[in-house]
Structure formats: C-alpha cells, structure tokens
C-alpha positions as CSV (number, residue, x, y, z in Angstrom):
1,M,0.0,0.0,0.0
2,E,1.4,3.4,-1.0
3,D,0.0,6.9,-0.3
4,I,1.0,8.3,-3.7
5,V,2.0,6.5,-6.9
6,I,3.2,8.4,-9.9
7,V,3.3,6.4,-13.2
8,G,6.1,7.5,-15.5
9,A,9.6,8.7,-14.7
10,G,9.7,11.4,-17.3
11,I,10.1,15.1,-16.7
12,A,6.5,15.5,-15.3
13,G,6.7,12.4,-13.1
14,L,10.1,13.2,-11.5
15,A,9.4,16.9,-11.1
16,T,6.1,16.1,-9.4
17,S,7.8,13.7,-7.1
18,L,10.5,16.1,-6.3
19,G,8.1,18.9,-5.6
20,L,6.2,16.7,-3.2
21,H,9.5,15.6,-1.6
22,R,10.5,19.3,-1.0
23,L,7.2,19.7,0.9
24,G,7.8,16.6,3.0
25,V,5.5,14.3,1.1
26,R,6.7,10.9,0.0
27,S,5.7,9.3,-3.3
28,V,6.7,6.3,-5.4
29,V,7.5,6.6,-9.2
30,L,6.9,3.6,-11.4
31,E,8.8,3.4,-14.7
32,S,8.3,0.7,-17.3
33,A,11.9,0.9,-18.6
34,D,14.9,-0.4,-16.8
35,G,16.5,3.1,-16.6
36,L,16.0,6.8,-17.3
37,R,14.8,7.4,-20.9
38,A,16.2,10.5,-22.6
39,S,14.3,10.2,-25.8
40,G,14.0,13.5,-27.6
41,F,17.5,14.3,-26.6
42,A,16.9,18.0,-25.6
43,L,14.2,20.5,-25.1
44,G,14.0,24.3,-25.0
45,I,13.0,25.7,-21.7
46,W,11.6,29.3,-21.5
47,A,11.4,31.6,-18.5
48,N,8.2,30.0,-17.2
49,G,10.0,26.6,-17.1
50,W,12.9,28.1,-15.3
51,R,10.6,29.6,-12.7
52,A,9.3,26.1,-12.1
53,L,12.8,24.6,-11.9
54,D,13.7,27.3,-9.4
55,A,10.6,26.4,-7.4
56,I,11.8,22.8,-7.0
57,G,15.4,23.9,-6.4
58,L,17.1,22.9,-9.7
59,G,17.3,26.1,-11.7
60,N,20.8,27.2,-10.8
61,I,22.1,23.6,-11.0
62,L,21.0,23.3,-14.6
63,R,21.9,26.9,-15.6
64,E,25.5,26.1,-14.9
65,K,25.4,23.4,-17.5
66,H,23.4,25.1,-20.3
67,N,24.1,28.3,-22.2
68,K,21.5,31.1,-22.3
69,I,20.4,31.6,-25.9
70,S,21.1,35.2,-26.9
71,G,18.3,37.4,-28.1
72,D,15.4,38.7,-26.1
73,D,15.7,39.3,-22.4
74,L,13.3,36.4,-21.8
75,E,15.3,33.5,-20.5
76,Y,15.7,30.6,-22.9
77,R,18.1,27.6,-22.8
78,C,18.3,24.4,-24.6
79,V,18.6,21.7,-22.0
80,N,20.0,18.1,-22.4
81,R,17.0,15.9,-21.5
82,G,19.3,13.3,-20.0
83,V,21.0,15.8,-17.8
84,L,17.6,17.1,-16.7
85,L,16.3,13.7,-15.8
86,E,19.5,12.7,-14.0
87,T,19.4,15.9,-12.0
88,L,15.9,15.2,-11.0
89,E,16.7,11.6,-10.1
90,N,19.7,12.6,-8.0
91,E,17.6,15.0,-5.9
92,L,15.1,12.3,-5.0
93,P,15.5,9.9,-2.1
94,R,17.0,6.6,-3.1
95,G,14.3,4.1,-3.9
96,T,11.7,6.6,-5.0
97,I,11.9,5.4,-8.6
98,R,11.1,1.7,-9.3
99,Y,12.3,0.7,-12.7
100,S,11.1,-2.2,-14.8
101,S,7.6,-1.6,-13.3
102,K,5.2,-1.5,-16.2
103,V,1.5,-0.9,-15.3
104,V,-0.7,-3.2,-17.4
105,H,-4.1,-2.8,-15.6
106,I,-5.7,-0.4,-13.1
107,H,-8.6,-1.5,-11.0
108,S,-10.7,0.7,-8.8
109,E,-11.5,-0.5,-5.2
110,G,-13.6,2.4,-4.0
111,R,-11.2,5.2,-3.0
112,V,-8.2,2.9,-3.4
113,K,-6.7,2.1,-6.8
114,S,-4.9,-1.2,-7.4
115,L,-2.1,-1.2,-10.0
116,H,-1.3,-4.6,-11.7
117,L,2.3,-4.7,-13.0
118,S,3.7,-6.9,-15.7
119,D,5.6,-8.9,-13.2
120,A,2.4,-9.8,-11.4
121,T,3.1,-7.3,-8.6
122,V,0.0,-5.5,-7.3
123,L,0.3,-2.1,-5.7
124,R,-2.6,-0.3,-4.0
125,T,-2.5,3.5,-3.6
126,K,-4.6,6.3,-2.2
127,V,-3.5,8.8,-4.9
128,L,-2.6,7.9,-8.5
129,I,-0.9,10.3,-10.8
130,G,-0.4,9.5,-14.5
131,C,2.7,11.0,-16.1
132,D,3.2,8.2,-18.6
133,G,3.1,10.0,-21.9
134,V,0.8,10.0,-24.9
135,N,0.0,6.3,-24.6
136,S,-0.9,6.7,-21.0
137,V,-2.4,3.7,-19.2
138,V,-3.8,6.1,-16.6
139,S,-5.4,8.3,-19.2
140,K,-7.0,5.2,-20.7
141,F,-8.3,4.3,-17.2
142,L,-9.9,7.8,-17.0
143,G,-11.6,7.3,-20.3
144,F,-9.5,9.6,-22.5
145,S,-9.6,8.9,-26.2
146,K,-6.4,8.1,-28.1
147,P,-4.4,11.2,-29.1
148,A,-5.2,12.4,-32.6
149,Y,-2.5,12.4,-35.3
150,A,-1.8,16.1,-36.2
151,G,-0.2,15.2,-39.6
152,R,3.3,16.4,-38.8
153,T,6.5,14.3,-38.2
154,E,9.6,15.4,-36.4
155,V,13.1,13.8,-36.4
156,R,15.5,14.9,-33.7
157,G,19.2,14.6,-33.3
158,F,21.9,15.4,-30.7
159,V,25.5,15.9,-31.7
160,C,28.5,16.1,-29.3
161,F,31.6,17.9,-30.6
162,K,34.3,16.8,-28.1
163,D,36.5,19.7,-28.9
164,G,33.7,22.2,-28.9
165,H,31.3,23.2,-31.7
166,G,32.1,27.0,-32.0
167,F,28.5,27.9,-32.5
168,E,27.2,31.1,-31.0
169,P,24.4,30.7,-28.4
170,K,21.6,31.3,-30.8
171,F,18.4,29.5,-31.8
172,M,18.4,29.3,-35.6
173,Q,15.5,28.0,-37.7
174,F,15.1,27.5,-41.4
175,F,11.7,27.4,-43.1
176,G,11.0,26.3,-46.7
177,E,8.8,24.0,-48.8
178,G,7.0,22.5,-45.9
179,V,10.1,21.9,-43.9
180,R,11.2,23.5,-40.6
181,F,14.7,22.8,-39.5
182,G,16.3,24.2,-36.3
183,V,19.6,24.0,-34.5
184,I,20.2,25.0,-30.8
185,P,23.5,24.7,-28.9
186,C,23.0,23.3,-25.4
187,D,26.5,24.2,-24.1
188,G,30.0,24.5,-25.6
189,C,30.1,20.9,-27.0
190,N,26.5,19.7,-27.5
191,V,24.1,20.7,-30.2
192,Y,20.4,19.7,-30.6
193,W,18.7,19.8,-34.0
194,F,15.3,18.9,-35.3
195,L,13.5,18.6,-38.6
196,T,9.7,18.9,-38.8
197,F,7.6,18.2,-41.9
198,T,4.3,16.7,-43.2
199,P,5.1,13.2,-44.5
200,S,3.7,11.7,-47.6
201,S,2.2,8.2,-47.3
202,Q,5.5,6.7,-48.5
203,E,7.4,8.8,-46.0
204,K,5.2,7.6,-43.1
205,E,6.4,4.1,-43.8
206,M,10.0,5.2,-43.9
207,V,9.7,6.9,-40.5
208,K,8.7,3.6,-39.0
209,D,12.0,2.0,-40.0
210,P,15.0,3.5,-38.1
211,T,17.4,2.4,-40.8
212,K,15.6,4.7,-43.3
213,V,15.3,7.7,-41.0
214,K,18.7,9.1,-42.0
215,Q,17.9,8.7,-45.7
216,L,14.6,10.6,-45.2
217,V,16.3,13.4,-43.2
218,L,19.0,13.9,-45.8
219,M,16.3,13.9,-48.5
220,K,14.4,16.6,-46.6
221,F,17.5,18.7,-46.2
222,G,17.9,18.4,-49.9
223,K,14.4,19.7,-50.5
224,A,14.9,22.6,-48.0
225,S,18.2,23.8,-49.4
226,D,21.1,21.8,-50.7
227,K,23.4,24.5,-49.2
228,I,22.0,24.0,-45.8
229,R,22.3,20.2,-46.2
230,R,26.0,20.4,-47.1
231,M,26.7,22.8,-44.3
232,V,25.1,20.6,-41.7
233,W,26.4,17.2,-42.9
234,G,29.6,18.2,-44.7
235,N,33.2,18.6,-43.4
236,I,34.7,22.0,-43.6
237,S,38.2,20.5,-43.1
238,K,39.9,17.1,-43.2
239,G,43.4,16.8,-42.0
240,N,45.4,19.5,-43.7
241,V,42.7,20.4,-46.2
242,C,39.9,22.9,-45.9
243,V,37.5,25.0,-48.0
244,L,36.7,28.8,-47.9
245,G,34.6,31.3,-49.7
246,D,32.0,29.9,-52.1
247,A,33.4,26.4,-51.8
248,L,32.4,26.5,-48.1
249,H,29.3,28.6,-48.1
250,P,27.6,29.1,-51.5
251,M,24.6,31.3,-51.0
252,T,22.0,33.2,-52.9
253,P,22.9,36.8,-53.6
254,E,20.2,38.6,-51.7
255,M,22.3,39.3,-48.6
256,G,25.3,40.7,-50.6
257,Q,27.6,38.8,-48.3
258,G,29.4,36.3,-50.6
259,G,32.6,38.3,-51.0
260,C,32.5,39.8,-47.5
261,S,32.1,36.4,-45.8
262,A,35.0,35.1,-48.0
263,L,37.2,37.9,-46.6
264,E,36.1,36.9,-43.1
265,D,37.2,33.3,-43.8
266,S,40.6,34.6,-45.0
267,V,41.3,36.6,-41.9
268,V,40.3,33.9,-39.5
269,L,42.2,31.2,-41.4
270,A,45.3,33.4,-41.6
271,R,45.2,34.1,-37.9
272,L,44.7,30.5,-36.9
273,L,47.1,28.9,-39.4
274,A,50.0,31.4,-38.8
275,G,49.6,31.0,-35.0
276,A,49.7,27.3,-35.3
277,L,52.8,27.3,-37.5
278,R,54.6,29.8,-35.2
279,R,54.0,27.5,-32.2
280,S,55.0,24.3,-34.0
281,D,58.3,22.8,-35.0
282,G,59.1,20.4,-37.8
283,D,58.0,17.3,-36.0
284,N,54.4,18.4,-35.1
285,E,53.7,20.8,-38.0
286,H,51.2,18.6,-39.7
287,R,49.3,18.1,-36.5
288,A,49.3,21.8,-35.7
289,V,48.0,22.6,-39.2
290,S,45.2,20.0,-38.8
291,E,44.2,21.5,-35.4
292,A,44.2,25.0,-36.9
293,L,41.8,23.9,-39.7
294,E,39.6,22.2,-37.2
295,N,39.5,25.4,-35.2
296,L,38.5,27.3,-38.4
297,A,35.6,24.9,-38.8
298,R,34.4,25.4,-35.3
299,E,34.7,29.2,-35.5
300,R,33.1,29.6,-38.9
301,R,30.5,26.9,-38.9
302,W,27.7,28.9,-37.2
303,R,28.5,32.2,-39.0
304,C,28.2,30.4,-42.4
305,F,25.0,28.6,-41.5
306,D,23.5,31.9,-40.3
307,L,24.4,33.6,-43.6
308,I,23.3,30.8,-45.8
309,S,19.9,30.4,-44.1
310,S,19.3,34.1,-43.8
311,S,20.1,34.6,-47.5
312,Y,17.7,31.9,-48.5
313,I,14.9,33.3,-46.4
314,V,15.5,36.9,-47.5
315,G,15.4,35.7,-51.1
316,F,12.1,33.8,-50.5
317,M,10.6,36.9,-48.9
318,Q,11.7,39.1,-51.8
319,E,10.0,36.8,-54.4
320,S,6.7,36.2,-52.4
321,D,3.5,38.1,-53.1
322,G,1.5,37.3,-50.0
323,V,0.3,40.2,-47.9
324,L,1.8,38.9,-44.7
325,V,5.2,38.1,-46.3
326,Q,5.2,41.6,-47.9
327,F,4.5,43.2,-44.5
328,L,7.3,41.2,-42.8
329,R,9.7,42.0,-45.7
330,D,9.1,45.7,-45.5
331,K,9.2,45.8,-41.8
332,F,12.1,43.5,-40.9
333,M,14.2,42.6,-43.9
334,A,16.5,45.6,-43.8
335,G,17.3,44.9,-40.1
336,V,18.2,41.2,-40.9
337,V,20.6,42.3,-43.6
338,L,22.2,45.1,-41.5
339,K,22.6,42.8,-38.5
340,R,24.6,40.3,-40.5
341,A,26.8,43.1,-41.8
342,C,27.8,44.1,-38.2
343,F,29.8,41.0,-37.7
344,D,33.5,41.4,-36.6
345,C,35.9,38.6,-37.6
346,G,38.7,40.2,-35.5
347,D,42.2,41.2,-36.6
348,L,45.3,39.3,-37.5
349,A,46.9,39.6,-34.0
350,L,48.4,36.3,-33.0
351,E,48.1,34.8,-29.6
352,V,51.5,34.8,-27.8
C-alpha cells in the first residue's frame, strides 16, 4: 500500500515527485523501462519553465550546464534531456523510482486504486498520478480517447563535438517548402537539431523504419536547401585540407555577403594557421595545421550557417507576393541584412 504513486519517470513524473519531496510528502514513481529514458535528446526551456525549476530547487544547477540563448531578455536555454532527468533523479530519495515496473491494468477499489504490473506485482494507492506519456495507461483508465495524429512528423538529433562546436548561443530556424529545421546549442560541446515536416504516405512508412530515417532526413534537407544540407552534414576540413569562400558557403545573392564572408574566412584562417605554424616545430607541424583547420571549422560553422539560411529566407521573402510576407519583408528585412553586416571577424593579431 502506497500513499501516492506516480506512473512514468519522465520530466513531469520526476518533477512532481521532487516537488512533493521538497514539501515533505513521500511518493513512489513507477517506470516501465529499466532506466531513465532521454528520448527526444533535448528541449527548449523558456522563462516559465525556469521559474518552475527554481521552485523545486534545480534552476541554478541546470543553468551552470546550459548556455543562455542570446536574443530577447526572456530566458531561454536548450537543456539536455538526459542531464535534466539525471538531476531530478539525484535530488530524489533513493528508492523513490522503481524501474522495470510496467503498469498493465488499473482496478478501482472504491477510494483505493490497485495497479497490476507486468511482473504480477499489485500495488494499492490512495493517490494515482499519471505521467506516462501520450499512450498513458492512466489516461485510458480515466476514459480519455487516443491522441489524434496532427499530420506532422519530427526527427530529432543530438551531436556532441568533443573539442567544442564553436556555434554562437543562438536559436536558428530554417523554413521552406513545408520543412522546418532548427539548431540549438546546449553548451560548448553539445548541439540539438530537429526537422519537422508533413510526410507523404510513403514517408510515413520510412519513419517507422529506423534504418531509413537518416535517408529521409537527408532527402528533406535536400528539399529545403542543398546548401543547408551540405553545411550541416559536410566537413569543412579534413586533415590539412579545408575550404573557404563559395566552396564553403555558396549562398543566394540577396544578402550581398558572398565576398564579405569570404574575406572573413581569409582573416580567420590566416590568424589561426599562422599562429599554429609559429607555435609548432618540424615534427608536429602537420598536427598543428590540422588542429588550426579544425578550429577554423568550429569558428566559422555557425556564421556560415547563419548567412546561408538568412540569405535563402530573404530571397524567399523578396519573391513572395503574400500580404503577410510583404509586411514582414518591408518591416524587418533591412534589419536582418544590416545585423549580419555588423559581424566582426577580428584582426590578425596572433596569440602569444
């Protein structure tokens, strides 16, 4: 017999249990998996979410591990889902979460609910809280209908750059031809990306097969913009070889940044390469050059992605006749162009 049982050790389940714990109330969390599930990889948390995390005592712990995304004053950070779940788990008393505890049936015994688990265990509880996702057993017990399919599909990815990704703390999104693609840095090494689209009947079948998901994602990147696709999946450098200028970031002409960005590439490369050669000797010169080119890739990747996607969007807006797009174009496009022109690539001063 338990006073409070929470089904599902996801964000809602663990945060609810921790909130109760902070107030001196014990609960038990049942999780069907044999460990924490970090599916989805990451999530964006706005100011309201941070207020809730502050309320249960986790805000500052998580802020230290995740960069604030620049932009408006409203707090926004991309949080590693696994880190969030582990932090919640670590703050709970040992034994609160019971893994490999799948609820298969719920029976009402007046004010008490009995939970029948897949291993034949039966728990009785005075309070039952369902936090077990869209296919919730608790929701089914309450008589909820199955969730309706909205017609959109999202593929998500999480990439770790062990030596750092070099992206600015910005939330970038690309829209085009029914595809929405976004990239959000979590910290200095980890990047979360997502691709949302409306699948055709054939694509729905591909999504069901994990081996075909990458093929589908690459195809969608191709539809959105081959330039974006190459920037995300391609290598800027390999060993002692790299690319600059149009070879690195071919873009439509609407931003007028092709030549300017090529000049930026040149200054950054010259600074990094000369510095590496100055610090190296004959024996480690090749390694120093490779590291310099890798640093170039990290430093320029986000800037190039920003320019390519912005140029594509500005071109789309210039050629569109819709009233709303015309309004946005007249109101904001000049600011978008000027903001990209304010970038400072630095001088040629070498680090001593």
